TORVEX-563816 format. One line per 2 residues: number of its first residue (from 1); for each residue x, y, z of C-alpha. Coordinates in nm, 4 decimals. Example, Ala and Ser with C-alpha at 12.3 -4.5 7.8 and 13.67 -1.06 7.14 Angstrom:
<sites>
1> 1.2300:-0.4500:0.7800 | 1.3670:-0.1060:0.7140
</sites>
This chain:
<sites>
1> 8.2193:-9.3393:-9.9446 | 8.5412:-9.1604:-9.8606
3> 8.3833:-8.7998:-9.8492 | 8.1018:-8.9067:-9.6619
5> 8.3604:-9.0929:-9.4219 | 8.5452:-8.7491:-9.3808
7> 8.2504:-8.5704:-9.3212 | 8.1383:-8.8060:-9.0702
9> 8.4812:-8.7936:-8.9072 | 8.4785:-8.4128:-8.9114
11> 8.1271:-8.3902:-8.7548 | 8.2586:-8.6297:-8.5095
13> 8.5527:-8.3940:-8.3882 | 8.2928:-8.0967:-8.3860
15> 8.0805:-8.2687:-8.1507 | 8.3710:-8.3767:-7.8893
17> 8.4722:-7.9878:-7.9431 | 8.1455:-7.8911:-7.8310
19> 8.1281:-8.1262:-7.5263 | 8.4519:-8.0086:-7.3958
21> 8.3434:-7.6403:-7.4270 | 8.0251:-7.7242:-7.2228
23> 8.1761:-7.9494:-6.9694 | 8.4289:-7.5873:-6.9546
25> 8.1441:-7.3674:-6.9187 | 7.9472:-7.6219:-6.6693
27> 8.2852:-7.5782:-6.4401 | 8.3456:-7.1890:-6.5073
29> 8.6762:-7.2738:-6.6329 | 8.7324:-7.1270:-6.9907
31> 9.0461:-6.9047:-7.1408 | 9.0043:-6.5235:-7.1595
33> 8.8635:-6.4189:-7.4668 | 9.0637:-6.1749:-7.6876
35> 8.9534:-5.8125:-7.6939 | 8.7697:-5.8508:-8.0246
37> 8.6088:-6.1484:-7.8915 | 8.5044:-5.9816:-7.5738
39> 8.3679:-5.6712:-7.7788 | 8.1387:-5.9042:-7.9700
41> 8.0172:-6.0828:-7.6869 | 7.9104:-5.7532:-7.5356
43> 7.7540:-5.6761:-7.8212 | 7.5692:-5.9606:-7.7908
45> 7.4560:-5.9233:-7.4559 | 7.3631:-5.5673:-7.5324
47> 7.1046:-5.6886:-7.7986 | 6.9482:-5.9575:-7.5522
49> 6.9021:-5.7190:-7.3021 | 6.6985:-5.4652:-7.6052
51> 6.5300:-5.7797:-7.6842 | 6.3936:-5.7934:-7.3292
53> 6.1887:-5.4672:-7.3319 | 5.8730:-5.6042:-7.4109
55> 5.8653:-5.7897:-7.1064 | 5.9318:-5.5100:-6.8688
57> 6.2086:-5.6044:-6.7185 | 6.3502:-5.5284:-6.3700
59> 6.7145:-5.4247:-6.3735 | 6.9697:-5.5382:-6.1323
61> 7.2796:-5.3128:-6.1885 | 7.6111:-5.3822:-6.0924
63> 7.5222:-5.7601:-5.9216 | 7.8706:-5.8501:-5.9172
65> 7.8726:-6.2338:-5.7280 | 7.5161:-6.1595:-5.6085
67> 7.2415:-6.1827:-5.9055 | 6.8914:-6.1995:-5.7836
69> 6.6293:-6.4582:-5.9416 | 6.3628:-6.2625:-6.1411
71> 6.5890:-5.9778:-6.2312 | 6.7864:-5.9010:-6.5373
73> 7.1282:-5.8732:-6.3341 | 7.4200:-5.7052:-6.5692
75> 7.7510:-5.6130:-6.4790 | 8.0910:-5.6584:-6.6681
77> 8.3707:-5.9008:-6.6444 | 8.6795:-5.9183:-6.8363
79> 8.6247:-6.2837:-6.8565 | 8.2864:-6.4142:-6.8812
81> 8.3604:-6.7483:-6.6975 | 8.3462:-6.5256:-6.4047
83> 7.9738:-6.4243:-6.4570 | 7.7238:-6.6265:-6.2745
85> 7.5767:-6.9299:-6.5018 | 7.2750:-7.0483:-6.3740
87> 6.9484:-7.1664:-6.5466 | 6.7019:-6.9678:-6.3365
89> 6.9153:-6.6635:-6.3948 | 6.9376:-6.3800:-6.6976
91> 7.2898:-6.2298:-6.6578 | 7.4120:-5.9583:-6.9151
93> 7.8040:-5.8974:-6.9470 | 7.7690:-5.5091:-7.0044
95> 7.9881:-5.1690:-6.9471 | 7.7010:-4.9863:-6.7752
97> 7.9276:-4.6953:-6.8054 | 7.8120:-4.7109:-7.1136
99> 7.4429:-4.6295:-7.0616 | 7.1378:-4.8369:-7.0931
101> 7.0672:-5.0034:-7.4706 | 6.7268:-4.9860:-7.4201
103> 6.4131:-4.7763:-7.5259 | 6.2295:-4.5056:-7.2955
105> 5.9497:-4.5768:-7.0324 | 5.9559:-4.9784:-7.0810
107> 6.1793:-5.1011:-6.7539 | 5.9517:-5.1948:-6.4075
109> 6.1986:-5.1166:-6.1507 | 6.5766:-5.0758:-6.1075
111> 6.7801:-5.1597:-5.8271 | 7.1418:-5.1458:-5.7432
113> 7.3494:-5.1987:-5.4411 | 7.7013:-5.0591:-5.3732
115> 7.7778:-4.9785:-5.7606 | 7.7386:-4.6130:-5.8373
117> 8.0257:-4.5564:-5.6018 | 8.2584:-4.7376:-5.8680
119> 8.1521:-4.4892:-6.1277 | 8.2770:-4.1386:-6.1642
121> 8.0355:-3.8844:-6.0847 | 7.9814:-3.7624:-6.4101
123> 7.9490:-4.1251:-6.5441 | 7.6802:-4.1860:-6.2441
125> 7.4560:-3.9090:-6.2741 | 7.4789:-4.0359:-6.6403
127> 7.3306:-4.3685:-6.5756 | 7.1061:-4.2237:-6.2955
129> 6.9620:-3.9865:-6.6055 | 6.9556:-4.3520:-6.8430
131> 6.7871:-4.5376:-6.5614 | 6.4947:-4.2281:-6.5193
133> 6.4593:-4.2386:-6.9290 | 6.4216:-4.5980:-6.9108
135> 6.1804:-4.6503:-6.6384 | 5.7737:-4.6265:-6.6419
137> 5.6196:-4.3577:-6.5330 | 5.6151:-4.4305:-6.1657
139> 5.8703:-4.6725:-6.1879 | 6.1074:-4.7150:-5.9065
141> 6.4874:-4.6775:-5.8699 | 6.6042:-4.8049:-5.5406
143> 6.9815:-4.7718:-5.4647 | 7.2082:-4.8389:-5.1951
145> 7.5252:-4.7179:-5.1256 | 7.8315:-4.6215:-4.8711
147> 7.7131:-4.3497:-4.6453 | 8.0086:-4.1257:-4.6157
149> 7.8547:-3.8976:-4.3575 | 7.8049:-4.1938:-4.1145
151> 8.1743:-4.3012:-4.1746 | 8.2974:-3.9199:-4.1462
153> 8.1133:-3.9118:-3.8247 | 8.2548:-4.2468:-3.6803
155> 8.5826:-4.0812:-3.8018 | 8.5638:-3.7401:-3.5814
157> 8.4067:-3.9458:-3.2850 | 8.6735:-4.1948:-3.2983
159> 8.4207:-4.4840:-3.3155 | 8.6493:-4.7646:-3.3937
161> 8.3709:-4.9930:-3.3218 | 8.1690:-4.8813:-3.6300
163> 8.4562:-4.9973:-3.8772 | 8.5113:-5.3303:-3.6936
165> 8.3094:-5.5295:-3.9495 | 8.5733:-5.4106:-4.1827
167> 8.8536:-5.6085:-4.0534 | 8.6249:-5.9008:-4.0482
169> 8.6168:-5.8710:-4.4009 | 8.8991:-5.7489:-4.5611
171> 9.1315:-5.8773:-4.2638 | 9.5097:-5.8710:-4.3207
173> 9.4232:-5.6427:-4.6664 | 9.3537:-5.3515:-4.4601
175> 9.5989:-5.0636:-4.3855 | 9.9486:-5.0551:-4.5141
177> 10.1130:-5.3740:-4.4407 | 10.3661:-5.2142:-4.1801
179> 10.3444:-5.3675:-3.8146 | 10.2557:-5.1325:-3.5536
181> 10.1415:-4.8703:-3.7942 | 9.7553:-4.9513:-3.7591
183> 9.4953:-4.6649:-3.6970 | 9.1344:-4.5660:-3.7677
185> 9.2287:-4.3905:-4.0754 | 9.3316:-4.7390:-4.2344
187> 8.9644:-4.8071:-4.2212 | 8.8579:-4.5038:-4.3542
189> 9.0944:-4.5086:-4.6353 | 8.9194:-4.8545:-4.7002
191> 8.5598:-4.7255:-4.6601 | 8.6569:-4.4342:-4.9115
193> 8.8697:-4.5826:-5.1465 | 8.8654:-4.9672:-5.1127
195> 9.1606:-5.0713:-5.3085 | 9.0901:-4.8081:-5.5289
197> 8.8248:-4.9630:-5.6933 | 8.5788:-4.6744:-5.5262
199> 8.5541:-4.3336:-5.7184 | 8.2431:-4.1235:-5.5687
201> 8.1408:-4.1077:-5.2413 | 7.7809:-4.0014:-5.1378
203> 7.5631:-3.8721:-4.8501 | 7.1747:-3.8687:-4.8634
205> 7.1606:-3.4986:-4.8990 | 7.3892:-3.5176:-5.2322
207> 7.2076:-3.8192:-5.3983 | 6.8215:-3.6757:-5.2857
209> 6.9115:-3.3621:-5.4825 | 7.1160:-3.5373:-5.7559
211> 6.7685:-3.7872:-5.8220 | 6.5529:-3.4774:-5.8026
213> 6.7607:-3.2610:-6.0595 | 6.7306:-3.5565:-6.2744
215> 6.3632:-3.5209:-6.3030 | 6.2484:-3.8219:-6.0299
217> 5.8875:-3.7101:-5.8997 | 5.9342:-3.8478:-5.5686
219> 6.2836:-3.9268:-5.3800 | 6.2203:-4.0692:-5.0401
221> 6.5344:-4.1649:-4.7883 | 6.4685:-4.5329:-4.7301
223> 6.6158:-4.8124:-4.4749 | 6.6964:-5.1825:-4.5188
225> 6.4427:-5.4194:-4.6725 | 6.5098:-5.7587:-4.6430
227> 6.2523:-5.8298:-4.9403 | 6.5221:-5.6842:-5.1500
229> 6.8413:-5.5667:-5.0131 | 7.0863:-5.8041:-4.9373
231> 7.2636:-5.8153:-4.5781 | 7.6415:-5.9758:-4.7225
233> 7.9245:-5.8111:-4.6191 | 7.7753:-5.5868:-4.3396
235> 7.5980:-5.4012:-4.6330 | 7.3082:-5.2439:-4.3970
237> 7.5802:-5.1440:-4.1554 | 7.7404:-4.9046:-4.3995
239> 7.5157:-4.8119:-4.6428 | 7.2718:-4.5795:-4.6930
241> 6.9006:-4.6281:-4.8940 | 6.7021:-4.4272:-5.1474
243> 6.3677:-4.5117:-5.2943 | 6.3233:-4.2611:-5.6192
245> 5.9977:-4.2740:-5.8293 | 5.9782:-4.1395:-6.1790
</sites>
């Protein structure tokens, strides 16, 4: 009887701990994982992604805080509690710089918006090659990145109006923080480097040539499509859009 009582108390403690974890999860509050725990969690998510292969998934790469319902949303979070957590969403915490842990010809469509520029040139080319590998024949890759040619043209023309949305988005984080030193160059630096987060810029010619060299059969310059592209953070204003078909 004494043993039975001890087991009951242990079970009660476990249930209490589980309820606490559930509350923390629902409120998006939780402790940072150790490096080992994070590695294990990401390996588990990589297996989750692989298990979705038979469903011919649509992949949303670098989803950030804007995941899509009906897509497999992939991004990397050092703190998993910051990842979007809604019942109707499929979210994978995985480092895309490592490539896609999927078999060949299993993905129906791939989308990314303002993600590619956060990778180095070699990492970006490697990931795009992997996208080509995992896409089914005639599958579409749609990507949207900051348009360097428009940014450069606006700078040369002294077109401060072109950069105005950046000041609305980043407010007092723009520039160097020294009163009276602001110029259009502050906006250019933000567009190019964005606080050190951007690692590679593209124009239409570069992206088209890269995707063609990788092996996509048809590569087409596109434009904003409200059916798939989000128009937040003035994304349409600063972006170029490319569709590539395997």
